[in-house]
ROPABA-348533 format. One line per field, with one value per residue (C-alpha): residue in one letter; residue number from 1; x, y, z. Coordinates in steps of 0.05 Angstrom, whole numbers, plus 32768, in hexadecimal, padded with zeros to 4 digits. Layout:
% ROPABA-348533
residuo <- c(a / ...)
num <- c(NUM / ...)
X <- c(X / ...)
Y <- c(Y / ...)
Z <- c(Z / ...)
//
This chain:
% ROPABA-348533
residuo <- c(m / r / k / r / d / q / w / l / a / a / p / i / g / a / g / l / t / t / a / l / l / a / v / a / g / c / g / t / d / d / s / g / a / a / g / r / g / e / p / v / v / m / g / m / t / d / k / v / v / a / t / d / p / a / a / g / y / d / p / g / s / w / l / l / f / n / n / v / f / q / s / l / l / s / f / p / k / g / g / n / t / p / e / p / e / a / a / k / s / c / s / f / t / d / a / d / s / k / v / y / r / c / t / l / k / a / g / l / t / f / s / n / g / d / a / l / t / s / k / d / v / k / f / s / f / d / r / t / q / r / i / k / d / k / n / g / p / s / v / m / f / s / a / l / e / n / v / e / t / p / d / a / k / t / v / v / f / h / l / k / t / p / d / a / t / f / p / m / k / i / a / s / g / a / g / s / i / v / d / h / t / q / y / p / a / d / r / l / r / t / d / g / k / a / i / g / s / g / v / y / t / l / k / e / y / g / t / d / q / a / v / f / a / v / n / d / t / y / k / g / p / a / k / v / k / n / s / g / m / t / v / k / f / f / h / s / s / d / k / l / k / k / a / v / e / g / g / d / v / d / l / a / y / r / g / l / a / m / k / d / i / a / h / l / d / n / a / s / l / r / q / q / h / g / t / q / v / i / e / g / g / s / a / e / v / m / h / l / v / f / n / l / k / d / p / v / a / g / k / l / g / v / r / k / a / i / a / y / l / l / d / r / s / t / l / v / r / d / v / y / q / r / t / a / e / p / l / y / s / v / v / p / a / g / i / t / g / h / n / t / a / f / f / n / t / y / g / d / r / p / q / p / d / k / a / k / q / a / l / r / s / a / g / l / e / g / k / v / p / l / t / l / w / a / t / p / d / r / f / g / p / g / t / v / p / a / f / q / e / i / a / q / q / l / n / a / s / g / l / f / d / a / k / v / r / s / v / p / t / e / e / y / d / k / g / v / a / a / g / r / f / g / v / y / v / k / g / w / v / p / d / y / p / d / p / d / n / f / t / q / p / f / f / g / k / d / s / v / l / s / n / h / y / t / s / q / a / i / t / g / r / l / l / p / k / t / a / d / q / q / d / r / g / a / t / k / d / a / f / r / e / l / q / d / i / v / a / k / d / v / p / v / i / p / i / w / q / g / k / q / y / a / v / a / r / d / g / v / s / g / l / e / w / t / l / d / a / s / t / v / f / r / f / w / e / i / s / k / a / a / d / a)
num <- c(1 / 2 / 3 / 4 / 5 / 6 / 7 / 8 / 9 / 10 / 11 / 12 / 13 / 14 / 15 / 16 / 17 / 18 / 19 / 20 / 21 / 22 / 23 / 24 / 25 / 26 / 27 / 28 / 29 / 30 / 31 / 32 / 33 / 34 / 35 / 36 / 37 / 38 / 39 / 40 / 41 / 42 / 43 / 44 / 45 / 46 / 47 / 48 / 49 / 50 / 51 / 52 / 53 / 54 / 55 / 56 / 57 / 58 / 59 / 60 / 61 / 62 / 63 / 64 / 65 / 66 / 67 / 68 / 69 / 70 / 71 / 72 / 73 / 74 / 75 / 76 / 77 / 78 / 79 / 80 / 81 / 82 / 83 / 84 / 85 / 86 / 87 / 88 / 89 / 90 / 91 / 92 / 93 / 94 / 95 / 96 / 97 / 98 / 99 / 100 / 101 / 102 / 103 / 104 / 105 / 106 / 107 / 108 / 109 / 110 / 111 / 112 / 113 / 114 / 115 / 116 / 117 / 118 / 119 / 120 / 121 / 122 / 123 / 124 / 125 / 126 / 127 / 128 / 129 / 130 / 131 / 132 / 133 / 134 / 135 / 136 / 137 / 138 / 139 / 140 / 141 / 142 / 143 / 144 / 145 / 146 / 147 / 148 / 149 / 150 / 151 / 152 / 153 / 154 / 155 / 156 / 157 / 158 / 159 / 160 / 161 / 162 / 163 / 164 / 165 / 166 / 167 / 168 / 169 / 170 / 171 / 172 / 173 / 174 / 175 / 176 / 177 / 178 / 179 / 180 / 181 / 182 / 183 / 184 / 185 / 186 / 187 / 188 / 189 / 190 / 191 / 192 / 193 / 194 / 195 / 196 / 197 / 198 / 199 / 200 / 201 / 202 / 203 / 204 / 205 / 206 / 207 / 208 / 209 / 210 / 211 / 212 / 213 / 214 / 215 / 216 / 217 / 218 / 219 / 220 / 221 / 222 / 223 / 224 / 225 / 226 / 227 / 228 / 229 / 230 / 231 / 232 / 233 / 234 / 235 / 236 / 237 / 238 / 239 / 240 / 241 / 242 / 243 / 244 / 245 / 246 / 247 / 248 / 249 / 250 / 251 / 252 / 253 / 254 / 255 / 256 / 257 / 258 / 259 / 260 / 261 / 262 / 263 / 264 / 265 / 266 / 267 / 268 / 269 / 270 / 271 / 272 / 273 / 274 / 275 / 276 / 277 / 278 / 279 / 280 / 281 / 282 / 283 / 284 / 285 / 286 / 287 / 288 / 289 / 290 / 291 / 292 / 293 / 294 / 295 / 296 / 297 / 298 / 299 / 300 / 301 / 302 / 303 / 304 / 305 / 306 / 307 / 308 / 309 / 310 / 311 / 312 / 313 / 314 / 315 / 316 / 317 / 318 / 319 / 320 / 321 / 322 / 323 / 324 / 325 / 326 / 327 / 328 / 329 / 330 / 331 / 332 / 333 / 334 / 335 / 336 / 337 / 338 / 339 / 340 / 341 / 342 / 343 / 344 / 345 / 346 / 347 / 348 / 349 / 350 / 351 / 352 / 353 / 354 / 355 / 356 / 357 / 358 / 359 / 360 / 361 / 362 / 363 / 364 / 365 / 366 / 367 / 368 / 369 / 370 / 371 / 372 / 373 / 374 / 375 / 376 / 377 / 378 / 379 / 380 / 381 / 382 / 383 / 384 / 385 / 386 / 387 / 388 / 389 / 390 / 391 / 392 / 393 / 394 / 395 / 396 / 397 / 398 / 399 / 400 / 401 / 402 / 403 / 404 / 405 / 406 / 407 / 408 / 409 / 410 / 411 / 412 / 413 / 414 / 415 / 416 / 417 / 418 / 419 / 420 / 421 / 422 / 423 / 424 / 425 / 426 / 427 / 428 / 429 / 430 / 431 / 432 / 433 / 434 / 435 / 436 / 437 / 438 / 439 / 440 / 441 / 442 / 443 / 444 / 445 / 446 / 447 / 448 / 449 / 450 / 451 / 452 / 453 / 454 / 455 / 456 / 457 / 458 / 459 / 460 / 461 / 462 / 463 / 464 / 465 / 466 / 467 / 468 / 469 / 470 / 471 / 472 / 473 / 474 / 475 / 476 / 477 / 478 / 479 / 480 / 481 / 482 / 483 / 484 / 485 / 486 / 487 / 488 / 489 / 490 / 491 / 492 / 493 / 494 / 495 / 496 / 497 / 498 / 499 / 500 / 501 / 502 / 503 / 504 / 505 / 506 / 507 / 508 / 509 / 510 / 511 / 512 / 513 / 514 / 515 / 516 / 517 / 518 / 519 / 520 / 521 / 522 / 523 / 524 / 525 / 526 / 527 / 528 / 529 / 530 / 531 / 532)
X <- c(7814 / 7824 / 780F / 77F0 / 77C6 / 77A8 / 776B / 777E / 775E / 7798 / 7795 / 7798 / 77AF / 77BB / 77D6 / 7821 / 7835 / 7877 / 78B6 / 78DE / 791E / 793B / 7926 / 794B / 7948 / 790D / 7928 / 7905 / 791F / 793C / 794C / 7913 / 78E6 / 78DC / 7895 / 7867 / 781F / 77F8 / 7807 / 77D4 / 77B4 / 779E / 7777 / 7776 / 7766 / 77A5 / 77E1 / 7829 / 7840 / 788A / 78B8 / 78F0 / 78EA / 7905 / 78C8 / 788B / 785F / 781D / 77FA / 7808 / 7852 / 7859 / 7837 / 7870 / 78A6 / 788F / 7893 / 78D0 / 78FF / 7917 / 791C / 7947 / 7908 / 78C2 / 787E / 786C / 7827 / 77F4 / 7825 / 7838 / 787C / 78B5 / 78E1 / 7922 / 791F / 7962 / 797E / 7993 / 7985 / 7977 / 7974 / 797A / 79BE / 79AB / 7974 / 795F / 7949 / 797B / 79AC / 7992 / 79C1 / 79B3 / 79DC / 79CE / 79C4 / 79FC / 79F6 / 79C2 / 79BF / 7995 / 796E / 79A5 / 79D9 / 79FA / 7A0A / 79E0 / 7A0C / 7A09 / 7A20 / 79DE / 79B6 / 79DA / 79D4 / 7989 / 797B / 79AC / 798E / 7947 / 795B / 7986 / 7952 / 791B / 78E5 / 78A6 / 787D / 78AF / 78B7 / 78F2 / 78C3 / 78C2 / 790C / 7910 / 792F / 7967 / 79A9 / 79D9 / 79E7 / 7A29 / 7A44 / 7A7D / 7A82 / 7A5E / 7A29 / 7A1D / 79F1 / 79EB / 79B5 / 79BF / 7980 / 797C / 7943 / 7927 / 78FA / 78E4 / 78BA / 78F8 / 78F6 / 78B0 / 78C4 / 78FD / 78D0 / 78A1 / 78A8 / 78D1 / 7909 / 7911 / 795A / 7973 / 79B3 / 79E5 / 7A00 / 79BC / 799E / 79B9 / 79CB / 79AC / 7971 / 7938 / 793B / 7909 / 790C / 78D2 / 78FF / 790D / 7946 / 793F / 794B / 7902 / 78D4 / 78C4 / 78E4 / 78C1 / 78BF / 7892 / 7875 / 7846 / 7807 / 77D9 / 77FC / 7839 / 7854 / 787B / 78A6 / 78BF / 7906 / 792C / 7966 / 793B / 7953 / 7922 / 78E7 / 78B1 / 7899 / 787C / 7839 / 7832 / 785E / 7854 / 7824 / 7806 / 77E5 / 77B5 / 77A2 / 775A / 7740 / 76FF / 76E1 / 76AA / 76DC / 7701 / 76C0 / 76AE / 76F4 / 76EF / 76A8 / 76BC / 76FB / 772B / 7750 / 7758 / 774F / 773F / 7762 / 775A / 7729 / 76E5 / 76AE / 7688 / 7649 / 7671 / 768E / 7649 / 762E / 7664 / 765C / 7614 / 7611 / 75EB / 7617 / 7656 / 763E / 7628 / 766A / 7698 / 76B5 / 76C7 / 76CE / 7707 / 7703 / 773C / 7742 / 775F / 7781 / 776B / 7745 / 771F / 7719 / 76F2 / 7726 / 771A / 7743 / 774A / 7755 / 7712 / 76DE / 76AB / 76D1 / 7703 / 76CE / 76D3 / 7687 / 767C / 76AC / 768C / 7646 / 765B / 7679 / 7636 / 760F / 7639 / 7617 / 7650 / 7627 / 75F5 / 762D / 7654 / 7613 / 75F4 / 7631 / 7667 / 7639 / 765B / 769F / 76B8 / 76AE / 769E / 76DD / 76DD / 7725 / 7762 / 7787 / 775E / 7749 / 777E / 77B6 / 77DA / 77B9 / 7777 / 773E / 76F8 / 7701 / 76CC / 7699 / 76A6 / 769F / 766A / 7646 / 7634 / 75F0 / 75DC / 75D0 / 75B1 / 75A5 / 75EF / 7602 / 75D5 / 75F3 / 763A / 7627 / 7605 / 7642 / 766A / 763A / 7619 / 75CE / 75A6 / 75BF / 760A / 7621 / 7655 / 7679 / 7698 / 76D0 / 76E0 / 7703 / 76E9 / 772D / 775C / 7735 / 7708 / 76C4 / 769D / 76BC / 768C / 764D / 7667 / 766D / 7628 / 760D / 7631 / 7615 / 75CF / 75D8 / 75EE / 75B4 / 7582 / 7591 / 7579 / 75BA / 75E3 / 75DC / 7612 / 7625 / 765B / 768D / 76B5 / 76F3 / 772B / 7766 / 7797 / 7766 / 7755 / 779E / 77AA / 776B / 777F / 77C6 / 77AE / 777C / 7740 / 7717 / 76F7 / 76E3 / 7702 / 7711 / 7751 / 775B / 7797 / 77BB / 77F3 / 783A / 7843 / 7813 / 7824 / 77FC / 7835 / 7821 / 77DA / 77EF / 7833 / 7822 / 77E1 / 77F3 / 783E / 786C / 785D / 7818 / 77FC / 77B7 / 77C8 / 7792 / 77BA / 77AE / 77E3 / 77E3 / 781E / 780A / 780E / 784B / 7872 / 7865 / 783E / 785E / 78A5 / 7894 / 7881 / 78B9 / 78EF / 78C2 / 78DC / 78A6 / 786C / 783A / 7855 / 783B / 77F1 / 77E3 / 7804 / 77E0 / 779D / 77A8 / 77B8 / 7777 / 7750 / 776F / 775C / 7714 / 7712 / 7731 / 7710 / 7743 / 7729 / 76EF / 76FE / 76C8 / 76D7 / 770A / 770C / 770A / 7733 / 7718 / 7730 / 7701 / 771B / 7705 / 76F8 / 7738 / 7763 / 777C / 77AD / 778F / 7782 / 77CE / 77D1 / 779F / 77C0 / 77DE / 781B / 77F9 / 7825 / 7801 / 7829 / 7827 / 784B / 7812 / 77DF / 77D3 / 77A3 / 7789 / 779A / 7751 / 773E)
Y <- c(8513 / 84EA / 84A2 / 84A3 / 84DF / 84BE / 8493 / 844B / 840F / 83F8 / 83B7 / 83A6 / 8369 / 834D / 8379 / 8387 / 835E / 8345 / 836A / 838B / 8383 / 8356 / 833E / 82FE / 82CC / 829D / 8262 / 8276 / 825E / 829C / 827C / 82A1 / 8282 / 8291 / 82A3 / 826B / 826C / 829F / 82EA / 8315 / 8356 / 8386 / 83C8 / 8403 / 844D / 8462 / 8478 / 8468 / 84AE / 849D / 8463 / 8480 / 846C / 84AF / 84D2 / 84A5 / 84A7 / 8494 / 8450 / 8443 / 8452 / 8427 / 83EE / 83F3 / 83FA / 83BE / 8391 / 83AB / 83BF / 839A / 83B7 / 839C / 8381 / 8371 / 8361 / 8317 / 8307 / 8309 / 8329 / 836D / 8360 / 836B / 8330 / 832D / 833C / 8356 / 8351 / 8310 / 832F / 8372 / 8389 / 83C4 / 83C2 / 83F0 / 83F4 / 843A / 8426 / 8456 / 8427 / 83F4 / 83C2 / 8397 / 8360 / 8354 / 8311 / 82F7 / 82F8 / 832E / 8350 / 8383 / 836E / 838C / 835E / 8390 / 8377 / 8393 / 83A7 / 83D3 / 840D / 840A / 8409 / 8446 / 8469 / 845D / 847A / 84B4 / 84C4 / 84C6 / 84F5 / 8520 / 8529 / 8532 / 8534 / 8555 / 851A / 84E6 / 84BC / 84E1 / 84F8 / 84B1 / 84B5 / 84F7 / 84D3 / 84B4 / 84D6 / 84AE / 8469 / 8445 / 840A / 83E7 / 83B4 / 839E / 8377 / 83A2 / 83E0 / 8407 / 843C / 8472 / 8496 / 84DB / 84C6 / 8482 / 8462 / 841A / 841D / 8426 / 83DC / 83E7 / 8426 / 8405 / 83CA / 83F9 / 8415 / 844E / 841C / 8408 / 83FA / 8417 / 8409 / 8441 / 843E / 8447 / 8481 / 84C8 / 84D8 / 851D / 851D / 84F1 / 84C0 / 84D8 / 84A5 / 847B / 843E / 8418 / 83E9 / 83C1 / 837D / 836B / 8335 / 8359 / 8386 / 83C1 / 83AF / 83E7 / 8426 / 8458 / 8480 / 8446 / 840B / 83EF / 83AA / 8381 / 8344 / 8310 / 831F / 82DE / 82F7 / 8307 / 82E8 / 82EB / 82C8 / 82D7 / 829E / 82B8 / 8299 / 82BB / 82CA / 8316 / 834E / 8385 / 83BF / 83E9 / 842F / 8445 / 848D / 847C / 8448 / 843C / 8428 / 83FB / 83D9 / 83CC / 83B1 / 837C / 8369 / 8363 / 833B / 8370 / 836A / 832F / 8358 / 839E / 83BC / 8403 / 8431 / 840E / 8438 / 841D / 8413 / 83EB / 83BD / 83B2 / 83A5 / 8373 / 8350 / 833E / 82F2 / 82EF / 8323 / 82FF / 82C2 / 82EA / 830F / 82D7 / 8304 / 82FD / 8333 / 832A / 8352 / 8363 / 838E / 83D4 / 8407 / 8440 / 8472 / 84B3 / 84EA / 8529 / 855E / 859D / 85DD / 85F1 / 863A / 863E / 8668 / 8630 / 85EE / 8607 / 8601 / 85BE / 85BD / 85BF / 8586 / 855C / 856A / 8551 / 8512 / 8505 / 850D / 84E5 / 84A5 / 847D / 843E / 8462 / 8485 / 8446 / 8422 / 8457 / 847A / 8445 / 8409 / 83E6 / 83E8 / 840A / 8400 / 8434 / 844B / 8462 / 8474 / 8490 / 844D / 841D / 83D7 / 83A2 / 83D2 / 83CC / 83F4 / 8401 / 8414 / 8431 / 8473 / 849A / 8462 / 8461 / 84AC / 84BF / 847E / 8462 / 8482 / 84CC / 84EC / 8531 / 8541 / 8538 / 855E / 8598 / 8599 / 859C / 85D7 / 85FC / 85F1 / 8615 / 864F / 8641 / 864B / 863D / 8618 / 8618 / 862A / 85F9 / 85EC / 85A8 / 85AB / 8570 / 8560 / 852B / 8519 / 8500 / 84D6 / 84AF / 84B8 / 84AF / 84EB / 8522 / 84F5 / 84E1 / 852A / 8538 / 8500 / 851B / 8561 / 8543 / 851E / 855E / 8586 / 8550 / 855D / 85A5 / 85BD / 85CC / 85EF / 85C8 / 85C9 / 85A8 / 85CC / 85A2 / 85BF / 85A2 / 8583 / 85BD / 85F0 / 85C2 / 85B9 / 8604 / 8610 / 85DD / 85F8 / 8640 / 862F / 8646 / 8607 / 85F8 / 85B0 / 8586 / 853F / 8517 / 84D2 / 84A9 / 846B / 844E / 8449 / 840F / 83E9 / 8408 / 8437 / 846A / 8476 / 8489 / 84B8 / 84D8 / 84F9 / 8514 / 8528 / 852D / 8564 / 857F / 8561 / 8555 / 856A / 85B5 / 85BD / 85DE / 85A6 / 8597 / 856A / 856A / 8526 / 850A / 852E / 8533 / 84EF / 84BB / 84BE / 84C1 / 8488 / 845B / 846F / 8441 / 8406 / 83CE / 83A0 / 83C4 / 839D / 83C1 / 8404 / 83F1 / 8416 / 8457 / 8458 / 8449 / 8484 / 84AF / 849B / 84AC / 84F1 / 84FC / 84E8 / 851A / 8554 / 8543 / 8562 / 852E / 84FD / 84BA / 84A7 / 8466 / 8430 / 8414 / 83CF / 83BA / 8399 / 8379 / 835F / 8326 / 82F9 / 82B0 / 8289 / 82BF / 82AD / 82C4 / 8309 / 82FA / 82FE / 8344 / 8364 / 8363 / 8390 / 83A3 / 83CD / 83A5 / 838D / 834E / 8340 / 82FE / 82DF / 82E6 / 82AD / 82A0 / 825F / 8251 / 8252 / 8290)
Z <- c(8C62 / 8C9F / 8C9D / 8CE2 / 8CD0 / 8C94 / 8C87 / 8C90 / 8CB0 / 8CDB / 8D03 / 8D4C / 8D70 / 8DB5 / 8DEC / 8DEC / 8E29 / 8E0E / 8E23 / 8DED / 8E14 / 8DDE / 8D9A / 8D8A / 8D52 / 8D55 / 8D2E / 8CEE / 8CAB / 8C89 / 8C47 / 8C27 / 8BF2 / 8BA9 / 8B99 / 8B82 / 8B6B / 8B45 / 8B42 / 8B68 / 8B52 / 8B89 / 8B84 / 8BB3 / 8BB2 / 8BD8 / 8BB0 / 8BBD / 8BCC / 8BD2 / 8BC0 / 8BEB / 8C35 / 8C4B / 8C2E / 8C35 / 8C73 / 8C52 / 8C4F / 8C05 / 8C0C / 8C4A / 8C25 / 8BF3 / 8C28 / 8C50 / 8C14 / 8BEF / 8C28 / 8C65 / 8CAB / 8CE3 / 8D04 / 8CEA / 8D08 / 8CFF / 8CE4 / 8D1B / 8D4C / 8D65 / 8D83 / 8D52 / 8D3D / 8D16 / 8CCB / 8CB0 / 8CF7 / 8D17 / 8D5B / 8D7C / 8DC4 / 8DF3 / 8E15 / 8E4E / 8E81 / 8E6B / 8E24 / 8E04 / 8DE1 / 8DAF / 8D8E / 8D51 / 8D2F / 8CE5 / 8CC5 / 8C98 / 8C4D / 8C44 / 8C00 / 8BDD / 8BA0 / 8B73 / 8B92 / 8BC0 / 8C06 / 8C3F / 8C79 / 8CB7 / 8C8C / 8C66 / 8CA6 / 8CC2 / 8C7F / 8C7C / 8CC1 / 8CBA / 8C75 / 8C8E / 8CC6 / 8C99 / 8C62 / 8C96 / 8C60 / 8C79 / 8C5F / 8C77 / 8CB6 / 8CD5 / 8D0C / 8D27 / 8D36 / 8D5A / 8D96 / 8D6D / 8D7C / 8D50 / 8D31 / 8D39 / 8D10 / 8D36 / 8CFE / 8CBE / 8CE4 / 8D21 / 8D29 / 8D69 / 8D72 / 8DA7 / 8DBD / 8DDD / 8E0A / 8E1F / 8DEB / 8DF8 / 8DB9 / 8D8D / 8D75 / 8D5B / 8D37 / 8D12 / 8D01 / 8CDC / 8C96 / 8CB4 / 8CC1 / 8C78 / 8C65 / 8C23 / 8BFB / 8C0B / 8BC3 / 8BA4 / 8BCC / 8BD4 / 8C1C / 8C1F / 8BEF / 8BD9 / 8BA0 / 8B6C / 8B33 / 8B4E / 8B59 / 8B99 / 8BAA / 8BEA / 8C07 / 8C16 / 8BFE / 8BBC / 8B8A / 8B6B / 8B21 / 8B08 / 8B27 / 8B07 / 8B11 / 8B02 / 8B22 / 8B45 / 8B34 / 8B67 / 8B56 / 8B88 / 8BA0 / 8B97 / 8BC2 / 8BFE / 8C3F / 8C77 / 8C99 / 8C64 / 8C38 / 8BF6 / 8BE1 / 8B9D / 8B61 / 8B63 / 8B74 / 8B49 / 8B6D / 8B44 / 8B5A / 8B53 / 8B57 / 8B7B / 8BA8 / 8B75 / 8B40 / 8B71 / 8B84 / 8B3B / 8B2F / 8B65 / 8B52 / 8B09 / 8B16 / 8AFE / 8B40 / 8B6E / 8BAD / 8BC5 / 8C01 / 8C1B / 8BF9 / 8BF8 / 8C17 / 8C53 / 8C2A / 8BF7 / 8C2B / 8C49 / 8C03 / 8BF1 / 8C34 / 8C22 / 8C1E / 8BDC / 8BBC / 8BD2 / 8BAD / 8B70 / 8B69 / 8B83 / 8BB9 / 8C02 / 8C37 / 8C68 / 8CA9 / 8CD7 / 8D14 / 8D11 / 8D3E / 8D12 / 8D3E / 8D36 / 8D6A / 8D74 / 8D87 / 8DAF / 8DAA / 8DF3 / 8DE1 / 8DBC / 8DE2 / 8DDE / 8DD7 / 8E0A / 8E41 / 8E64 / 8E6E / 8E23 / 8E17 / 8E4D / 8E32 / 8DED / 8E0E / 8E31 / 8DF0 / 8DBF / 8DA7 / 8D88 / 8D7D / 8D51 / 8D2B / 8D1A / 8D07 / 8CDB / 8CBE / 8CBD / 8CB1 / 8CEB / 8CCA / 8D0A / 8D55 / 8D8B / 8DAD / 8DF6 / 8E02 / 8DDD / 8DDF / 8DB3 / 8DC5 / 8DBA / 8DCD / 8E10 / 8E47 / 8E24 / 8E52 / 8E49 / 8E6D / 8E45 / 8E4D / 8E98 / 8E9D / 8E6B / 8E5A / 8E16 / 8E0A / 8E08 / 8E4C / 8E3E / 8E88 / 8E99 / 8E5A / 8E6E / 8EB4 / 8E97 / 8E6B / 8EA4 / 8ED0 / 8E9A / 8E9D / 8E5B / 8E51 / 8E12 / 8DD4 / 8DCC / 8D86 / 8D6D / 8D2B / 8D1D / 8CEA / 8CBC / 8C7B / 8C4A / 8C2D / 8C63 / 8C93 / 8C66 / 8C44 / 8C84 / 8CA8 / 8C94 / 8C9B / 8CE0 / 8CF5 / 8CDA / 8D05 / 8D42 / 8D36 / 8D30 / 8D72 / 8D95 / 8D78 / 8D8A / 8DD3 / 8DCC / 8DEC / 8DAE / 8D6C / 8D48 / 8CFE / 8CD4 / 8CA8 / 8C76 / 8C54 / 8C28 / 8C4B / 8C3F / 8C5A / 8C94 / 8CA9 / 8CA7 / 8CD1 / 8D06 / 8D0A / 8D10 / 8D47 / 8D1E / 8D2E / 8D71 / 8D63 / 8D2D / 8D17 / 8D1E / 8D01 / 8D17 / 8CFE / 8D29 / 8D11 / 8D42 / 8D70 / 8DB3 / 8DE1 / 8DDC / 8D93 / 8DA7 / 8DE0 / 8DD7 / 8D94 / 8DB1 / 8DF8 / 8DF8 / 8DE1 / 8D9B / 8D9A / 8D54 / 8D6C / 8D6F / 8DA4 / 8DDD / 8E0F / 8E43 / 8E80 / 8EAE / 8EC8 / 8E81 / 8E66 / 8EA7 / 8EC6 / 8E9E / 8E59 / 8E75 / 8EA3 / 8E69 / 8E39 / 8E55 / 8E66 / 8E3A / 8E53 / 8E33 / 8E5C / 8E99 / 8E7E / 8E84 / 8EC4 / 8EAD / 8E6B / 8E8D / 8EBC / 8E80 / 8E5E / 8E9D / 8E9E / 8E55 / 8E64 / 8E9E / 8E76 / 8E33 / 8E02 / 8DD1 / 8DCD / 8DAE / 8D7C / 8D59 / 8D4C / 8D06 / 8CE9 / 8CAE / 8C6F / 8C30 / 8BFA / 8BCF / 8B97 / 8BA9 / 8BA6 / 8BC6 / 8C0B / 8C41 / 8C4C / 8C95 / 8C9F / 8C82 / 8CB2 / 8CF6 / 8D2B / 8D03 / 8CCC / 8C9C / 8C5D / 8C4C / 8C01 / 8C0C / 8C34 / 8BFC / 8BCC / 8B92 / 8B78 / 8B2F / 8B1A / 8B42)
//
């Protein structure tokens, strides 16, 4: 299952106005730091699907990758522009954003003592592409043509097509560097072990928990504020909630239901249970998707009518308990180029008269029958209730006869791929905080939406125009034009943008540095008081 398709409260940050022309050293002390302080126990309902970076593309696996492996670049806390990690410096060497060169730091080693050289970097990228695991991140490097290693410290990436977001991609979990002597070149490692050069080592991994120890040989900018992390896996949000209330875990991240977060955020209950709720922004989004070949949803008047009737504010208040925000465009707030195209075009409150006019212009009289398709598994526990609320809003107008059908994920995926659904849900979590990641996968070639929408203006002009812009701030106008086109054509309707939460026992600190634009949950920033 792809990470970005899965339920995750991912963070947002300031707009990407900094050029990615070069990523140079920032004078940080890379001596590393042995962990001090108390070990921390964390609970979540996600599983670590894979310990091999060539296979994992889910939130739990990337949590492991970001803490056990190094990438050439990493996102600094509170920032969304990559900075050097295993690399001393990286930069594009051409104006077309097709050649990217990195120089490694001296003295890097894996946790087993093996030296980390350019050979390992090339091996890692070549391996991911060669294996091309269906649940892995190879899709992120479709533009990568080859990797050269002129010497032990130099890596040169040659791209088939311009890609100014390449630094962000290699800063993600997809850019994890593995030891070429410890991983097979053409198949996945299946023993549940992981050997990297990151801040932590994977000491234990099983169905119930994963134990992480501080890597004393780590050389990089992170400063470790605990002496180890244990992650416990829970089978339900109820069990996770009880564990944090009862003190069985120090913090809960990912998996608490909206009602549980609202419950734990109650002032009197916080004092009673000794808990604190930490809120961060998120670039997780949810969209209503329309199959343009469907006899009903394929009519522009139907799609516009739904856009005129959708009451996002009521939905996020009643269904999501305000753990999300109304979203009025496909690029979320906090990401470069965000605008409010759907707000500007359709307003923020139901307009039945305009909806009726849109339907009549499409030649539709009487109530329009409509089925909204959802799955309860992939996009979070609020998905089906949210669709039920949307159906109720449509029916309240007297213009629709809408109902909701919920099916298991496997059946849902097959139905979307086969074009059997006219209206369905799509949740999205970014791989990197750039407007490209909210537009190219949806409206570019090989769209993940499977909804038969094409726009020559988007695919032929706007997306290519932004691909080689190393100054991402310079892409604002193009992405705003793209969002206006989407609001006019309505192949999707953005519904909400998530928030991100962690619940911790009193005495646990540093979580604010794990909930930012990078989607990186930084174990090393978390500390716990001795008496907590």
